[in-house]
Backbone as JSON Lines, residues from 0, in Angstrom:
{"i":0,"aa":"M","n":[103.72,99.57,126.83],"ca":[102.62,98.68,127.11],"c":[101.41,99.43,127.65]}
{"i":1,"aa":"E","n":[101.66,100.59,128.25],"ca":[100.59,101.38,128.85],"c":[99.53,101.79,127.83]}
{"i":2,"aa":"K","n":[99.96,102.23,126.64],"ca":[98.99,102.65,125.62],"c":[98.15,101.46,125.16]}
{"i":3,"aa":"C","n":[98.75,100.32,125.03],"ca":[98.01,99.12,124.64],"c":[96.94,98.79,125.67]}
{"i":4,"aa":"I","n":[97.29,98.84,126.93],"ca":[96.33,98.53,128.0],"c":[95.19,99.53,127.99]}
{"i":5,"aa":"K","n":[95.51,100.81,127.82],"ca":[94.47,101.83,127.76],"c":[93.55,101.61,126.56]}
{"i":6,"aa":"M","n":[94.14,101.27,125.43],"ca":[93.34,101.03,124.23],"c":[92.44,99.81,124.42]}
{"i":7,"aa":"R","n":[92.99,98.77,124.98],"ca":[92.21,97.55,125.23],"c":[91.05,97.84,126.18]}
{"i":8,"aa":"T","n":[91.32,98.6,127.24],"ca":[90.29,98.97,128.21],"c":[89.19,99.8,127.56]}
{"i":9,"aa":"A","n":[89.59,100.75,126.73],"ca":[88.62,101.61,126.04],"c":[87.73,100.79,125.11]}
{"i":10,"aa":"L","n":[88.31,99.85,124.38],"ca":[87.53,99.0,123.48],"c":[86.54,98.14,124.27]}
{"i":11,"aa":"K","n":[87.0,97.58,125.39],"ca":[86.12,96.75,126.21],"c":[84.99,97.58,126.81]}
{"i":12,"aa":"A","n":[85.3,98.79,127.26],"ca":[84.28,99.66,127.86],"c":[83.16,99.98,126.89]}
{"i":13,"aa":"Q","n":[83.48,100.04,125.62],"ca":[82.48,100.32,124.59],"c":[81.9,99.04,123.99]}
{"i":14,"aa":"L","n":[82.28,97.89,124.58],"ca":[81.84,96.58,124.11],"c":[82.2,96.34,122.65]}
{"i":15,"aa":"L","n":[83.33,96.89,122.24],"ca":[83.8,96.72,120.87],"c":[84.64,95.45,120.76]}
{"i":16,"aa":"K","n":[84.48,94.78,119.7],"ca":[85.23,93.56,119.41],"c":[86.0,93.79,118.12]}
{"i":17,"aa":"P","n":[87.06,93.13,117.88],"ca":[87.64,92.06,118.67],"c":[88.49,92.59,119.81]}
{"i":18,"aa":"E","n":[88.74,91.72,120.79],"ca":[89.68,92.06,121.85],"c":[91.09,92.01,121.28]}
{"i":19,"aa":"M","n":[92.04,92.6,121.99],"ca":[93.42,92.59,121.49],"c":[94.38,92.29,122.61]}
{"i":20,"aa":"S","n":[95.55,91.82,122.24],"ca":[96.66,91.65,123.16],"c":[97.9,92.22,122.49]}
{"i":21,"aa":"C","n":[98.93,92.48,123.27],"ca":[100.11,93.19,122.76],"c":[101.34,92.28,122.75]}
{"i":22,"aa":"H","n":[102.22,92.54,121.8],"ca":[103.46,91.79,121.67],"c":[104.59,92.77,121.39]}
{"i":23,"aa":"K","n":[105.75,92.53,121.98],"ca":[106.87,93.45,121.84],"c":[107.51,93.39,120.46]}
{"i":24,"aa":"A","n":[107.98,94.55,120.01],"ca":[108.79,94.67,118.8],"c":[109.98,95.55,119.15]}
{"i":25,"aa":"H","n":[111.05,95.46,118.38],"ca":[112.27,96.2,118.71],"c":[112.31,97.61,118.15]}
{"i":26,"aa":"S","n":[111.66,97.86,117.03],"ca":[111.71,99.19,116.42],"c":[110.57,99.35,115.43]}
{"i":27,"aa":"H","n":[110.4,100.56,114.95],"ca":[109.37,100.82,113.94],"c":[109.68,100.07,112.65]}
{"i":28,"aa":"I","n":[110.95,99.92,112.32],"ca":[111.33,99.16,111.12],"c":[110.95,97.69,111.3]}
{"i":29,"aa":"N","n":[111.19,97.13,112.5],"ca":[110.78,95.75,112.77],"c":[109.27,95.59,112.65]}
{"i":30,"aa":"C","n":[108.52,96.6,113.05],"ca":[107.06,96.56,112.91],"c":[106.67,96.5,111.43]}
{"i":31,"aa":"M","n":[107.3,97.33,110.62],"ca":[107.01,97.35,109.18],"c":[107.37,96.0,108.55]}
{"i":32,"aa":"Q","n":[108.52,95.45,108.94],"ca":[108.95,94.16,108.42],"c":[107.99,93.04,108.85]}
{"i":33,"aa":"A","n":[107.49,93.13,110.09],"ca":[106.55,92.13,110.58],"c":[105.26,92.13,109.78]}
{"i":34,"aa":"I","n":[104.78,93.31,109.41],"ca":[103.58,93.39,108.59],"c":[103.86,92.84,107.2]}
{"i":35,"aa":"Q","n":[104.99,93.25,106.62],"ca":[105.33,92.8,105.27],"c":[105.45,91.27,105.21]}
{"i":36,"aa":"S","n":[106.0,90.67,106.26],"ca":[106.2,89.22,106.26],"c":[104.98,88.44,106.76]}
{"i":37,"aa":"G","n":[103.94,89.13,107.2],"ca":[102.73,88.46,107.65],"c":[102.7,88.11,109.13]}
{"i":38,"aa":"L","n":[103.71,88.52,109.9],"ca":[103.73,88.24,111.33],"c":[102.83,89.18,112.12]}
{"i":39,"aa":"A","n":[102.56,90.35,111.58],"ca":[101.68,91.34,112.2],"c":[100.79,91.92,111.11]}
{"i":40,"aa":"D","n":[99.74,92.58,111.52],"ca":[98.78,93.09,110.56],"c":[98.64,94.61,110.57]}
{"i":41,"aa":"V","n":[98.87,95.23,111.71],"ca":[98.67,96.68,111.83],"c":[99.76,97.24,112.73]}
{"i":42,"aa":"T","n":[100.23,98.44,112.45],"ca":[101.14,99.15,113.33],"c":[100.74,100.61,113.38]}
{"i":43,"aa":"V","n":[101.17,101.29,114.41],"ca":[100.97,102.73,114.52],"c":[102.32,103.38,114.35]}
{"i":44,"aa":"L","n":[102.43,104.3,113.39],"ca":[103.7,104.95,113.08],"c":[103.62,106.44,113.28]}
{"i":45,"aa":"D","n":[104.75,107.01,113.6],"ca":[104.9,108.45,113.57],"c":[104.73,108.89,112.12]}
{"i":46,"aa":"A","n":[104.17,110.05,111.91],"ca":[103.9,110.52,110.54],"c":[105.16,110.49,109.67]}
{"i":47,"aa":"G","n":[106.32,110.72,110.25],"ca":[107.56,110.71,109.49],"c":[107.94,109.34,108.95]}
{"i":48,"aa":"D","n":[107.41,108.29,109.56],"ca":[107.73,106.93,109.12],"c":[106.75,106.38,108.08]}
{"i":49,"aa":"V","n":[105.65,107.08,107.86],"ca":[104.66,106.61,106.89],"c":[105.26,106.55,105.49]}
{"i":50,"aa":"Y","n":[106.1,107.51,105.14],"ca":[106.74,107.51,103.82],"c":[107.59,106.26,103.64]}
{"i":51,"aa":"T","n":[108.41,105.94,104.65],"ca":[109.24,104.73,104.61],"c":[108.37,103.48,104.51]}
{"i":52,"aa":"A","n":[107.29,103.45,105.28],"ca":[106.39,102.29,105.27],"c":[105.82,102.05,103.88]}
{"i":53,"aa":"G","n":[105.44,103.12,103.21],"ca":[104.89,102.98,101.86],"c":[105.94,102.65,100.82]}
{"i":54,"aa":"L","n":[107.06,103.35,100.88],"ca":[108.1,103.2,99.87],"c":[108.81,101.84,99.96]}
{"i":55,"aa":"Q","n":[109.2,101.44,101.15],"ca":[110.01,100.23,101.29],"c":[109.21,98.97,101.62]}
{"i":56,"aa":"Y","n":[108.0,99.13,102.2],"ca":[107.27,97.95,102.67],"c":[105.86,97.83,102.08]}
{"i":57,"aa":"N","n":[105.51,98.72,101.15],"ca":[104.2,98.69,100.47],"c":[103.02,98.75,101.44]}
{"i":58,"aa":"L","n":[103.15,99.51,102.51],"ca":[102.08,99.69,103.48],"c":[101.34,100.99,103.17]}
{"i":59,"aa":"I","n":[100.06,101.04,103.53],"ca":[99.29,102.26,103.3],"c":[98.63,102.71,104.61]}
{"i":60,"aa":"P","n":[98.51,104.02,104.82],"ca":[97.82,104.52,106.01],"c":[96.31,104.32,105.88]}
{"i":61,"aa":"F","n":[95.66,103.98,106.99],"ca":[94.21,103.84,106.93],"c":[93.48,104.52,108.09]}
{"i":62,"aa":"I","n":[94.2,105.07,109.05],"ca":[93.58,105.8,110.15],"c":[94.62,106.74,110.74]}
{"i":63,"aa":"S","n":[94.17,107.82,111.36],"ca":[95.11,108.72,112.01],"c":[94.53,109.25,113.3]}
{"i":64,"aa":"E","n":[95.41,109.6,114.22],"ca":[95.05,110.28,115.46],"c":[95.71,111.64,115.42]}
{"i":65,"aa":"I","n":[95.06,112.63,115.97],"ca":[95.67,113.95,116.07],"c":[95.63,114.36,117.53]}
{"i":66,"aa":"Y","n":[96.79,114.65,118.08],"ca":[96.89,115.11,119.45],"c":[97.13,116.61,119.42]}
{"i":67,"aa":"N","n":[96.18,117.38,119.86],"ca":[96.31,118.84,119.86],"c":[96.9,119.26,121.2]}
{"i":68,"aa":"L","n":[98.19,119.19,121.28],"ca":[98.91,119.5,122.51],"c":[99.62,120.84,122.41]}
{"i":69,"aa":"G","n":[99.1,121.75,121.62],"ca":[99.78,123.0,121.38],"c":[100.57,122.89,120.09]}
{"i":70,"aa":"V","n":[101.57,123.7,119.94],"ca":[102.35,123.71,118.7],"c":[103.65,122.98,118.96]}
{"i":71,"aa":"P","n":[104.1,122.03,118.16],"ca":[103.39,121.48,117.02],"c":[102.4,120.41,117.46]}
{"i":72,"aa":"E","n":[101.41,120.14,116.63],"ca":[100.5,119.04,116.89],"c":[101.22,117.74,116.58]}
{"i":73,"aa":"Y","n":[100.75,116.65,117.15],"ca":[101.38,115.35,116.96],"c":[100.41,114.44,116.23]}
{"i":74,"aa":"Y","n":[100.86,113.83,115.16],"ca":[100.03,112.94,114.36],"c":[100.53,111.51,114.49]}
{"i":75,"aa":"V","n":[99.62,110.58,114.58],"ca":[99.95,109.16,114.59],"c":[99.17,108.51,113.46]}
{"i":76,"aa":"I","n":[99.84,107.68,112.7],"ca":[99.23,107.07,111.53],"c":[99.28,105.55,111.66]}
{"i":77,"aa":"A","n":[98.2,104.86,111.35],"ca":[98.2,103.4,111.3],"c":[98.34,102.98,109.85]}
{"i":78,"aa":"V","n":[99.15,101.97,109.59],"ca":[99.36,101.49,108.23],"c":[99.13,99.99,108.17]}
{"i":79,"aa":"A","n":[98.8,99.51,106.98],"ca":[98.59,98.08,106.76],"c":[98.92,97.78,105.31]}
{"i":80,"aa":"K","n":[98.95,96.5,104.96],"ca":[99.19,96.11,103.57],"c":[98.05,96.62,102.7]}
{"i":81,"aa":"E","n":[98.38,97.18,101.56],"ca":[97.36,97.75,100.67],"c":[96.39,96.68,100.2]}
{"i":82,"aa":"E","n":[96.89,95.51,99.89],"ca":[96.03,94.48,99.32],"c":[95.21,93.73,100.37]}
{"i":83,"aa":"D","n":[95.32,94.08,101.65],"ca":[94.61,93.38,102.71],"c":[93.3,94.08,103.05]}
{"i":84,"aa":"P","n":[92.16,93.61,102.52],"ca":[90.88,94.29,102.76],"c":[90.37,94.1,104.18]}
{"i":85,"aa":"S","n":[90.96,93.19,104.94],"ca":[90.45,92.9,106.28],"c":[91.02,93.82,107.35]}
{"i":86,"aa":"T","n":[91.72,94.88,106.98],"ca":[92.29,95.76,107.98],"c":[91.36,96.9,108.36]}
{"i":87,"aa":"E","n":[90.1,96.87,107.93],"ca":[89.13,97.82,108.46],"c":[88.98,97.51,109.95]}
{"i":88,"aa":"L","n":[88.73,98.51,110.76],"ca":[88.69,98.3,112.2],"c":[87.69,97.22,112.62]}
{"i":89,"aa":"T","n":[86.61,97.07,111.9],"ca":[85.61,96.06,112.27],"c":[86.02,94.65,111.89]}
{"i":90,"aa":"Y","n":[87.1,94.51,111.12],"ca":[87.53,93.19,110.67],"c":[88.92,92.82,111.19]}
{"i":91,"aa":"L","n":[89.33,93.37,112.32],"ca":[90.68,93.12,112.81],"c":[90.8,91.87,113.68]}
{"i":92,"aa":"K","n":[89.74,91.1,113.81],"ca":[89.8,89.87,114.62],"c":[90.9,88.96,114.1]}
{"i":93,"aa":"G","n":[91.75,88.5,115.01],"ca":[92.83,87.6,114.65],"c":[94.03,88.29,114.02]}
{"i":94,"aa":"K","n":[94.1,89.61,114.1],"ca":[95.18,90.37,113.48],"c":[96.16,90.85,114.55]}
{"i":95,"aa":"Y","n":[97.41,91.01,114.15],"ca":[98.44,91.56,115.02],"c":[98.65,93.03,114.71]}
{"i":96,"aa":"M","n":[98.86,93.83,115.75],"ca":[99.21,95.23,115.57],"c":[100.53,95.46,116.25]}
{"i":97,"aa":"V","n":[101.47,96.07,115.56],"ca":[102.77,96.37,116.15],"c":[102.82,97.85,116.47]}
{"i":98,"aa":"Y","n":[103.28,98.18,117.66],"ca":[103.36,99.58,118.07],"c":[104.75,99.85,118.6]}
{"i":99,"aa":"F","n":[105.58,100.5,117.8],"ca":[106.98,100.65,118.18],"c":[107.21,101.7,119.24]}
{"i":100,"aa":"G","n":[106.32,102.67,119.38],"ca":[106.53,103.77,120.32],"c":[106.73,103.29,121.74]}
{"i":101,"aa":"I","n":[106.08,102.2,122.08],"ca":[106.26,101.62,123.4],"c":[106.73,100.17,123.29]}
{"i":102,"aa":"W","n":[107.29,99.85,122.15],"ca":[107.92,98.56,121.89],"c":[106.95,97.39,122.01]}
{"i":103,"aa":"I","n":[105.75,97.54,121.47],"ca":[104.79,96.45,121.52],"c":[104.13,96.27,120.17]}
{"i":104,"aa":"N","n":[103.48,95.16,119.99],"ca":[102.49,95.04,118.93],"c":[101.23,94.49,119.55]}
{"i":105,"aa":"I","n":[100.13,94.65,118.88],"ca":[98.83,94.34,119.47],"c":[98.16,93.23,118.69]}
{"i":106,"aa":"W","n":[97.59,92.28,119.37],"ca":[96.89,91.16,118.75],"c":[95.4,91.34,119.0]}
{"i":107,"aa":"F","n":[94.61,91.4,117.94],"ca":[93.17,91.5,118.05],"c":[92.59,90.1,118.08]}
{"i":108,"aa":"Q","n":[91.9,89.72,119.16],"ca":[91.37,88.36,119.33],"c":[89.96,88.25,118.8]}
């Protein structure tokens, strides 16, 4: 939940909209299933899970974070439904984001 709170605070500090709230999920697979079934709209996955997200759940990556913490670097990928044009960051109002790393998903208000 800590990452969600930090992300929400950072968005508010920059006066960026939409606002978001977080919801728990049990695993990265549950996050992928939630997006596929329409219960969530965005999730953040470890780079190793992006292949599974695309192959089994028809999700596509649309943003990445790179943490340069020495060797190896750590990559985080956000995925969404390919056919959903509203997953651009400026159009996430009313969308759910699932984040399995801390067992949450995020709701953009």
